[in-house]
Residue frames relative to the residue before (quaternion, step in Angstrom):
aa qw qx qy qz dx dy dz
M 1.0000 0.0000 0.0000 0.0000 0.00 0.00 0.00
G 0.4738 -0.6803 0.4462 0.3371 3.59 1.24 -0.17
I 0.4746 -0.6513 0.5070 0.3057 3.53 -1.26 -0.32
K 0.5742 -0.5838 0.4439 0.3640 3.54 -1.24 0.43
P 0.5580 -0.6011 0.4380 0.3680 3.57 -1.09 0.59
K 0.0995 -0.7727 0.6242 0.0581 3.52 -1.12 0.69
R 0.6765 -0.4709 0.3410 0.4521 3.55 -1.23 0.17
D 0.2338 0.7380 -0.5972 0.2096 3.51 -0.78 1.08
S 0.1486 -0.8044 0.5702 0.0763 3.57 -1.20 0.18
F 0.0302 -0.7540 0.6528 0.0668 3.52 -1.38 0.24
F 0.2525 -0.7552 0.5781 0.1784 3.57 -1.25 0.29
K 0.1080 -0.7720 0.6229 0.0658 3.53 -1.29 0.47
V 0.2663 -0.7010 0.6360 0.1820 3.53 -1.17 0.74
L 0.3842 -0.7531 0.4887 0.2152 3.59 -0.71 1.05
I 0.1938 0.7514 -0.6022 0.1876 3.54 -0.56 1.25
G 0.7868 0.3499 -0.2240 0.4564 3.56 -1.30 0.14
D 0.8037 -0.2688 0.2221 0.4822 3.55 -0.96 -0.95
F 0.1429 0.8438 -0.5062 0.1066 3.59 1.07 0.71
A 0.5945 0.6055 -0.3669 0.3813 3.61 1.13 -0.61
T 0.7612 0.3436 -0.1954 0.5142 3.60 1.15 -0.48
R 0.8073 -0.0479 0.0212 0.5879 3.61 1.13 -0.41
L 0.1336 -0.7739 0.6151 0.0704 3.55 -1.25 0.50
Q 0.3233 -0.7599 0.5301 0.1926 3.56 -0.69 1.06
I 0.3534 -0.6983 0.5853 0.2122 3.54 -1.00 0.90
P 0.5505 -0.6371 0.4040 0.3576 3.64 -0.76 0.93
P 0.5136 -0.6713 0.4361 0.3088 3.64 -0.75 1.00
A 0.6337 0.5376 -0.3380 0.4418 3.59 1.02 -0.75
F 0.6332 0.5166 -0.3275 0.4742 3.58 1.11 -0.67
V 0.6544 0.5145 -0.3059 0.4620 3.59 0.94 -0.91
A 0.6477 0.5591 -0.3148 0.4110 3.56 0.98 -0.90
K 0.5685 0.6198 -0.3784 0.3867 3.58 1.14 -0.53
F 0.7278 0.4460 -0.2320 0.4664 3.57 1.16 -0.58
Q 0.3943 -0.7913 0.4275 0.1884 3.55 1.29 0.42
G 0.7758 -0.3715 0.1817 0.4766 3.55 0.79 1.04
A 0.5911 0.6031 -0.3583 0.3981 3.59 1.25 -0.02
F 0.3959 0.7238 -0.4943 0.2738 3.62 1.21 0.09
P 0.4168 -0.7614 0.4447 0.2207 3.60 -0.73 1.08
G 0.5488 -0.6032 0.4686 0.3397 3.53 -1.37 0.06
D 0.7600 0.2307 -0.1425 0.5907 3.57 1.29 -0.20
V 0.0016 0.7698 -0.6383 -0.0016 3.57 -1.06 0.80
L 0.3390 -0.7087 0.5746 0.2296 3.54 -1.32 0.12
I 0.2076 -0.7513 0.6150 0.1194 3.56 -0.90 1.00
K 0.0830 -0.8220 0.5632 -0.0125 3.56 -0.74 1.06
A 0.1005 -0.7772 0.6197 0.0432 3.56 -0.99 0.89
E 0.1308 -0.7950 0.5902 0.0498 3.56 -0.92 0.91
E 0.1019 0.7862 -0.6000 0.1070 3.54 -0.99 0.89
G 0.8693 -0.0091 -0.0111 0.4941 3.56 -0.80 1.03
G 0.7375 -0.4257 0.2341 0.4691 3.58 1.01 0.77
S 0.6935 0.3944 -0.2786 0.5347 3.61 1.26 -0.09
S 0.1303 -0.7948 0.5884 0.0716 3.55 -1.23 0.37
L 0.1217 -0.7595 0.6347 0.0743 3.54 -1.26 0.56
S 0.2158 -0.8036 0.5486 0.0817 3.55 -1.14 0.66
W 0.1733 -0.7558 0.6249 0.0903 3.52 -1.27 0.59
P 0.2879 -0.7382 0.5766 0.1991 3.64 -0.65 0.99
V 0.0680 -0.8203 0.5675 -0.0223 3.58 -0.79 1.04
K 0.3786 -0.7110 0.5522 0.2147 3.55 -0.99 0.91
I 0.2566 -0.7290 0.6127 0.1654 3.56 -1.17 0.69
H 0.1823 -0.7864 0.5862 0.0682 3.55 -0.67 1.17
K 0.1519 -0.8140 0.5588 0.0456 3.55 -0.51 1.22
T 0.0441 0.7887 -0.6083 0.0776 3.57 -0.77 1.10
S 0.6815 -0.4599 0.3577 0.4429 3.55 -1.30 0.02
A 0.6541 0.5133 -0.3056 0.4639 3.57 1.23 -0.44
G 0.7284 -0.3861 0.2409 0.5121 3.59 1.25 -0.23
C 0.5728 -0.5691 0.4593 0.3703 3.56 -1.32 -0.25
F 0.0919 -0.8141 0.5734 0.0022 3.55 -0.89 0.99
M 0.3641 -0.6235 0.6335 0.2781 3.54 -1.21 0.63
H 0.0346 0.8538 -0.4947 0.1585 3.50 -0.36 1.29
H 0.8033 0.3575 -0.2512 0.4048 3.49 -1.48 0.04
H 0.8549 -0.2612 0.1110 0.4343 3.54 -1.34 -0.27
G 0.6396 0.5580 -0.3454 0.4004 3.58 0.95 -0.82
W 0.6953 0.4527 -0.2731 0.4869 3.56 0.87 -0.94
E 0.6505 0.5159 -0.3244 0.4532 3.59 0.91 -0.86
R 0.6456 0.5150 -0.3209 0.4637 3.58 1.02 -0.78
F 0.6190 0.5398 -0.3381 0.4594 3.58 1.02 -0.80
V 0.6513 0.5102 -0.3075 0.4700 3.60 0.96 -0.88
Q 0.6863 0.4907 -0.2871 0.4536 3.58 0.87 -0.96
D 0.6827 0.5261 -0.2974 0.4108 3.54 0.80 -1.05
N 0.7749 0.3467 -0.1633 0.5026 3.56 1.06 -0.78
H 0.4065 -0.7517 0.4476 0.2635 3.57 1.31 0.27
L 0.1688 0.8010 -0.5508 0.1628 3.57 0.89 0.94
Q 0.1472 -0.8065 0.5716 0.0341 3.56 -1.02 0.85
S 0.6582 -0.4903 0.3887 0.4187 3.52 -1.29 0.36
G 0.7499 0.3482 -0.2838 0.4857 3.55 -0.87 1.01
D 0.5106 0.6203 -0.4310 0.4107 3.58 1.25 -0.23
F 0.2795 -0.7588 0.5778 0.1104 3.55 -1.17 0.74
L 0.0728 -0.8210 0.5663 0.0043 3.61 -0.58 1.14
V 0.1649 -0.7488 0.6346 0.0969 3.54 -1.10 0.81
F 0.1573 -0.7913 0.5889 0.0473 3.57 -0.74 1.14
N 0.0869 -0.7960 0.5990 0.0095 3.57 -0.60 1.17
L 0.2910 -0.7773 0.5356 0.1560 3.58 -0.54 1.17
V 0.3254 -0.7345 0.5666 0.1832 3.56 -0.86 1.05
C 0.5863 -0.6393 0.3747 0.3272 3.56 -0.80 1.04
A 0.8972 0.0169 -0.0385 0.4397 3.55 -1.05 1.01
S 0.6820 0.5110 -0.2962 0.4312 3.62 1.14 0.24
W 0.3048 -0.7629 0.5025 0.2693 3.60 1.25 -0.35
V 0.4517 0.6087 -0.4971 0.4222 3.52 0.97 1.00
F 0.1803 -0.7774 0.5952 0.0944 3.56 -0.91 0.95
N 0.2298 -0.7254 0.6332 0.1418 3.54 -0.78 1.05
V 0.1568 -0.8283 0.5367 0.0354 3.57 -0.66 1.12
V 0.0881 -0.7493 0.6552 0.0394 3.53 -1.08 0.89
A 0.1611 -0.8142 0.5552 0.0528 3.59 -0.85 0.98
Y 0.1129 -0.7618 0.6356 0.0550 3.54 -1.19 0.73
G 0.3860 -0.7280 0.5224 0.2192 3.54 -1.01 0.83
P 0.7326 -0.4100 0.3033 0.4507 3.60 -1.30 0.03
S 0.6085 0.5606 -0.3452 0.4432 3.59 1.24 -0.42
C 0.4542 -0.6920 0.4214 0.3705 3.59 1.39 -0.17
C 0.5710 0.5584 -0.3949 0.4542 3.58 1.25 0.24
Q 0.5627 -0.6074 0.4354 0.3533 3.55 -1.11 0.69
K 0.1781 -0.7820 0.5896 0.0956 3.56 -1.02 0.82
K 0.5264 -0.6412 0.4588 0.3181 3.54 -1.10 0.69
L 0.3059 -0.7556 0.5545 0.1672 3.54 -1.05 0.83
M 0.7549 0.2669 -0.1802 0.5714 3.59 1.24 -0.11
S 0.1221 -0.8063 0.5760 0.0557 3.57 -0.81 1.02
M 0.7825 0.0987 -0.0658 0.6113 3.57 1.28 -0.21
N 0.2792 -0.7856 0.5369 0.1288 3.55 -1.21 0.41
P 0.1352 0.8051 -0.5640 0.1243 3.61 0.60 1.11
Q 0.3975 -0.6633 0.5530 0.3102 3.56 -1.27 0.16
I 0.1982 -0.7974 0.5647 0.0774 3.54 -0.72 1.12
I 0.0988 -0.7769 0.6196 0.0531 3.56 -0.95 0.89
E 0.1340 -0.8037 0.5775 0.0511 3.58 -0.61 1.13
N 0.4223 -0.6971 0.5183 0.2588 3.58 -0.86 0.94
N 0.8355 0.2190 -0.1660 0.4758 3.55 -1.25 0.56
T 0.5763 0.5257 -0.4277 0.4566 3.60 0.96 0.73
E 0.5412 -0.6406 0.4368 0.3256 3.55 -1.10 0.68
E 0.8051 0.1300 -0.0466 0.5768 3.57 1.08 -0.63
A 0.3796 -0.7050 0.5481 0.2420 3.55 -0.97 0.85
V 0.1356 -0.8049 0.5762 0.0420 3.57 -0.72 1.08
P 0.3637 -0.7329 0.5230 0.2390 3.64 -0.68 0.98
V 0.0352 0.7982 -0.5959 0.0814 3.54 -0.76 1.08
P 0.3750 -0.7496 0.4929 0.2336 3.63 -0.80 0.88
I 0.0900 0.8086 -0.5700 0.1147 3.59 -0.14 1.29
P 0.3898 -0.7329 0.5000 0.2469 3.60 -0.66 1.02
P 0.5432 -0.6135 0.4459 0.3601 3.61 -1.05 0.62
P 0.5771 -0.6001 0.4126 0.3696 3.59 -1.08 0.65
K 0.4277 -0.6994 0.5142 0.2521 3.54 -1.09 0.73
S 0.5860 -0.6239 0.3894 0.3403 3.55 -1.03 0.81
K 0.6065 0.5888 -0.3677 0.3876 3.60 1.09 -0.57
E 0.4955 0.6503 -0.4371 0.3750 3.59 1.26 -0.19
V 0.7510 0.3510 -0.2066 0.5197 3.59 1.09 -0.59
K 0.2168 0.8199 -0.5224 0.0886 3.57 0.49 -1.26
A 0.8204 -0.2035 0.1564 0.5110 3.61 -0.92 -0.90
D 0.6131 0.5571 -0.3523 0.4355 3.59 1.23 -0.34
A 0.6290 0.4479 -0.3602 0.5234 3.54 0.80 1.09
G 0.2487 0.7763 -0.5548 0.1662 3.55 -1.17 0.44
D 0.4500 -0.6475 0.5459 0.2833 3.50 -1.31 -0.45
Q 0.0476 -0.8086 0.5864 -0.0099 3.57 -0.55 1.18
N 0.8353 -0.1291 0.0431 0.5327 3.57 -0.49 1.22
G 0.7311 -0.4306 0.2313 0.4760 3.55 0.93 0.91
Q 0.6360 0.4993 -0.3262 0.4898 3.56 1.29 0.11
P 0.2799 -0.7876 0.5239 0.1641 3.62 -0.28 1.21
F 0.0021 -0.7914 0.6113 0.0002 3.57 -1.13 0.63
F 0.0221 -0.7612 0.6457 0.0568 3.53 -1.32 0.32
R 0.2640 -0.7650 0.5697 0.1437 3.56 -1.24 0.48
I 0.0689 -0.7565 0.6464 0.0716 3.52 -1.26 0.52
V 0.3268 -0.6820 0.6077 0.2424 3.55 -1.28 0.44
F 0.4032 -0.7546 0.4642 0.2293 3.56 -0.59 1.15
N 0.0813 0.7612 -0.6405 0.0610 3.54 -1.08 0.89
K 0.7397 -0.4422 0.2640 0.4332 3.59 -1.26 0.13
Y 0.6357 0.5358 -0.3395 0.4400 3.60 1.14 -0.48
R 0.6849 0.4157 -0.2814 0.5282 3.59 1.29 -0.09
A 0.2920 0.7951 -0.4885 0.2097 3.58 1.21 0.44
S 0.8168 0.2241 -0.1028 0.5216 3.59 0.97 -0.79
S 0.8062 0.0998 -0.0711 0.5788 3.62 1.21 -0.10
V 0.1460 -0.7529 0.6347 0.0952 3.54 -1.31 0.45
T 0.3662 -0.7313 0.5364 0.2082 3.57 -0.86 0.99
I 0.2693 -0.7482 0.5880 0.1480 3.56 -0.94 0.97
P 0.4860 -0.6712 0.4626 0.3151 3.65 -0.75 0.95
K 0.5892 -0.6061 0.4051 0.3484 3.57 -1.05 0.79
W 0.6628 0.5148 -0.3215 0.4386 3.58 0.90 -0.89
F 0.6230 0.5318 -0.3355 0.4652 3.58 1.10 -0.70
M 0.6258 0.5388 -0.3333 0.4549 3.59 0.97 -0.87
K 0.6903 0.4789 -0.2777 0.4659 3.58 0.91 -0.94
K 0.6729 0.5091 -0.2974 0.4466 3.58 0.87 -0.96
A 0.7319 0.4155 -0.2240 0.4914 3.58 1.01 -0.84
G 0.4397 -0.7192 0.4464 0.3001 3.59 1.25 -0.07
L 0.4238 0.7371 -0.4295 0.3043 3.56 1.13 0.68
S 0.3858 0.7828 -0.4452 0.2003 3.58 1.27 -0.15
L 0.7675 0.3233 -0.1773 0.5243 3.61 1.04 -0.72
K 0.5052 0.6626 -0.4184 0.3614 3.57 1.27 0.10
K 0.3499 -0.7450 0.5359 0.1880 3.55 -1.18 0.63
K 0.8040 0.0686 -0.0626 0.5874 3.57 1.25 -0.18
V 0.1877 -0.7306 0.6384 0.1530 3.53 -1.36 0.27
V 0.3304 -0.7013 0.5843 0.2401 3.54 -1.32 0.16
L 0.2034 -0.7734 0.5914 0.1038 3.57 -0.75 1.09
R 0.1010 -0.7935 0.5992 0.0331 3.57 -0.92 0.95
N 0.3012 -0.7625 0.5433 0.1808 3.57 -0.82 0.95
E 0.7510 -0.4168 0.2726 0.4336 3.57 -1.29 0.02
Q 0.6763 0.4862 -0.2859 0.4738 3.57 1.18 -0.55
G 0.5754 -0.6232 0.3608 0.3877 3.58 1.28 -0.02
K 0.4928 0.6408 -0.4450 0.3852 3.60 1.24 0.03
M 0.1981 -0.8180 0.5363 0.0637 3.57 -0.99 0.86
W 0.1441 -0.7609 0.6305 0.0511 3.52 -1.26 0.71
A 0.3354 -0.7123 0.5781 0.2144 3.59 -0.97 0.87
V 0.0547 -0.8106 0.5825 -0.0239 3.58 -0.82 1.03
K 0.4251 -0.7216 0.4965 0.2281 3.56 -0.87 1.00
L 0.2661 -0.7202 0.6158 0.1769 3.55 -1.16 0.69
T 0.1022 -0.8016 0.5887 0.0188 3.56 -0.75 1.08
A 0.2449 -0.7695 0.5773 0.1207 3.57 -0.64 1.19
R 0.1178 -0.7864 0.6050 0.0409 3.55 -0.87 0.99
S 0.1274 -0.8235 0.5527 0.0074 3.55 -0.56 1.23
Y 0.1613 -0.7956 0.5817 0.0512 3.55 -0.78 1.09
D 0.6633 -0.5157 0.3643 0.4017 3.53 -1.30 0.14
T 0.7293 0.2608 -0.2102 0.5966 3.58 1.27 -0.20
S 0.5305 -0.7069 0.3694 0.2870 3.56 -0.68 1.14
W 0.6188 0.5721 -0.3683 0.3926 3.62 1.00 -0.64
R 0.6470 0.5166 -0.3263 0.4562 3.58 1.21 -0.39
N 0.4913 0.6889 -0.4306 0.3140 3.60 1.18 -0.48
R 0.0562 0.8083 -0.5785 0.0945 3.54 -0.96 0.85
T 0.2774 -0.7267 0.5995 0.1883 3.54 -1.34 0.23
D 0.1418 -0.7978 0.5841 0.0467 3.55 -0.91 0.99
M 0.3748 -0.6229 0.6222 0.2904 3.52 -1.30 0.46
T 0.0535 -0.8384 0.5422 -0.0185 3.60 -0.52 1.16
R 0.8316 0.1825 -0.1128 0.5122 3.59 -0.34 -1.23
G 0.7328 0.3448 -0.2910 0.5094 3.57 -0.69 1.11
W 0.5862 0.5839 -0.3758 0.4174 3.60 1.14 -0.57
S 0.6436 0.5303 -0.3354 0.4382 3.61 0.88 -0.86
E 0.6509 0.5112 -0.3179 0.4626 3.57 0.99 -0.84
F 0.6329 0.5220 -0.3262 0.4696 3.57 1.00 -0.84
R 0.6597 0.5267 -0.3035 0.4420 3.56 0.91 -0.96
V 0.6923 0.4734 -0.2791 0.4678 3.57 0.87 -0.97
D 0.6737 0.5122 -0.2992 0.4408 3.60 0.87 -0.95
N 0.7458 0.3734 -0.2093 0.5104 3.58 1.12 -0.63
N 0.4242 -0.7520 0.4291 0.2654 3.56 1.32 0.33
I 0.2107 0.7810 -0.5515 0.2035 3.57 0.88 0.97
Q 0.1223 -0.8185 0.5613 0.0066 3.56 -0.66 1.17
Y 0.6825 -0.4635 0.3596 0.4359 3.57 -1.28 0.32
G 0.7756 0.3138 -0.2514 0.4867 3.56 -0.89 0.96
D 0.5507 0.5924 -0.4056 0.4258 3.61 1.21 -0.31
T 0.3079 -0.7417 0.5689 0.1773 3.57 -1.16 0.67
C 0.1356 -0.7770 0.6112 0.0655 3.56 -0.97 0.92
S 0.1534 -0.7712 0.6138 0.0704 3.54 -0.88 1.00
F 0.1567 -0.7984 0.5797 0.0434 3.58 -0.71 1.15
K 0.0039 0.8063 -0.5899 0.0439 3.58 -0.60 1.15
F 0.3527 -0.7441 0.5329 0.1950 3.56 -0.75 1.11
L 0.1704 -0.8286 0.5304 0.0550 3.57 -0.84 1.03
Q 0.8388 0.0255 0.0421 0.5422 3.60 0.69 -1.03
I 0.4270 -0.7031 0.5100 0.2515 3.55 -0.97 0.90
D 0.6784 0.5287 -0.3160 0.4005 3.59 0.87 -0.92
K 0.7724 0.3079 -0.1795 0.5256 3.60 1.10 -0.59
N 0.3777 -0.7372 0.4771 0.2937 3.57 1.30 0.04
L 0.3057 0.8110 -0.4488 0.2178 3.56 1.13 0.69
I 0.0480 -0.7761 0.6287 -0.0039 3.56 -0.93 1.01
H 0.2700 -0.7562 0.5782 0.1445 3.53 -0.78 1.08
V 0.1569 -0.8009 0.5750 0.0577 3.57 -0.84 1.01
Q 0.1347 -0.7666 0.6262 0.0458 3.53 -0.76 1.14
I 0.1655 -0.8067 0.5642 0.0594 3.59 -0.73 1.06
Y 0.1084 -0.7801 0.6154 0.0314 3.54 -0.84 1.06
K 0.3675 -0.7362 0.5219 0.2249 3.57 -0.58 1.11
A 0.6603 -0.5628 0.3322 0.3700 3.54 -1.13 0.74
H 0.6890 0.4911 -0.2987 0.4415 3.61 1.05 -0.64
Q 0.5349 0.6211 -0.4221 0.3872 3.61 1.25 -0.17
S 0.5159 -0.6443 0.4608 0.3262 3.57 -1.09 0.61
N 0.6129 -0.5669 0.4119 0.3652 3.55 -1.21 0.55
N 0.5832 0.6026 -0.3783 0.3921 3.58 1.10 -0.59
N 0.6246 0.5651 -0.3410 0.4174 3.57 1.04 -0.74
K 0.5729 0.6183 -0.3826 0.3783 3.60 1.11 -0.60
G 0.7105 0.4632 -0.2699 0.4557 3.56 0.92 -0.84
E 0.6268 0.5822 -0.3337 0.3961 3.58 1.16 -0.52
K 0.7675 0.4009 -0.2022 0.4576 3.58 0.99 -0.83
D 0.5607 0.6231 -0.4046 0.3658 3.63 1.06 -0.51
């Protein structure tokens, strides 16, 4: 049956594919004699307040990994970068890890820059998560309406590994405000169902909707890499269908206007 968790800790330097998964040191896992759970909670404390991220543990023959949306969201929300140094302190008997982060300068860095309340649709419990509001440059001129079909573009980076924010005007124009999912279709006609997650803040201008569960699978299956541009064009209301055109980073900007 293994043993109960006790106070212990480990550290990790963020390198490689840390934005999508993080391996827990095998020696740390071995201490629990097969009792390591499939779910843990990452907790950050700052100035007397704290926020938490539920994270799935993916167990493979190669080891245990903090994986999937929970870990990716934690990385995105806190703008973690390659070279950052994290210390994970296990809270006794609860499978909660209090995390302290240090930057390449060797100084401690804050894990929370704001304290909004996040509400996720289709979840049993609303979990507060510190997510910065989308920046206006995500849309700018790379958005519009072509023959009644709204579209917008994003340039893929590590902060979009597990989710993509949909512009408010696009949500309204496409009639997606009350929808819980969309279907993304690639150039070959293959389709992926993707969850829409509404995030509600204490001030309405920050409210936003993200494509979450299913986006990572679409990204991986279509080999979307850092620097690639994705153009999202809404096609049908009845099927919530969005056509995605992918432009590899080495393609010229002129090609973007030719295919949309």
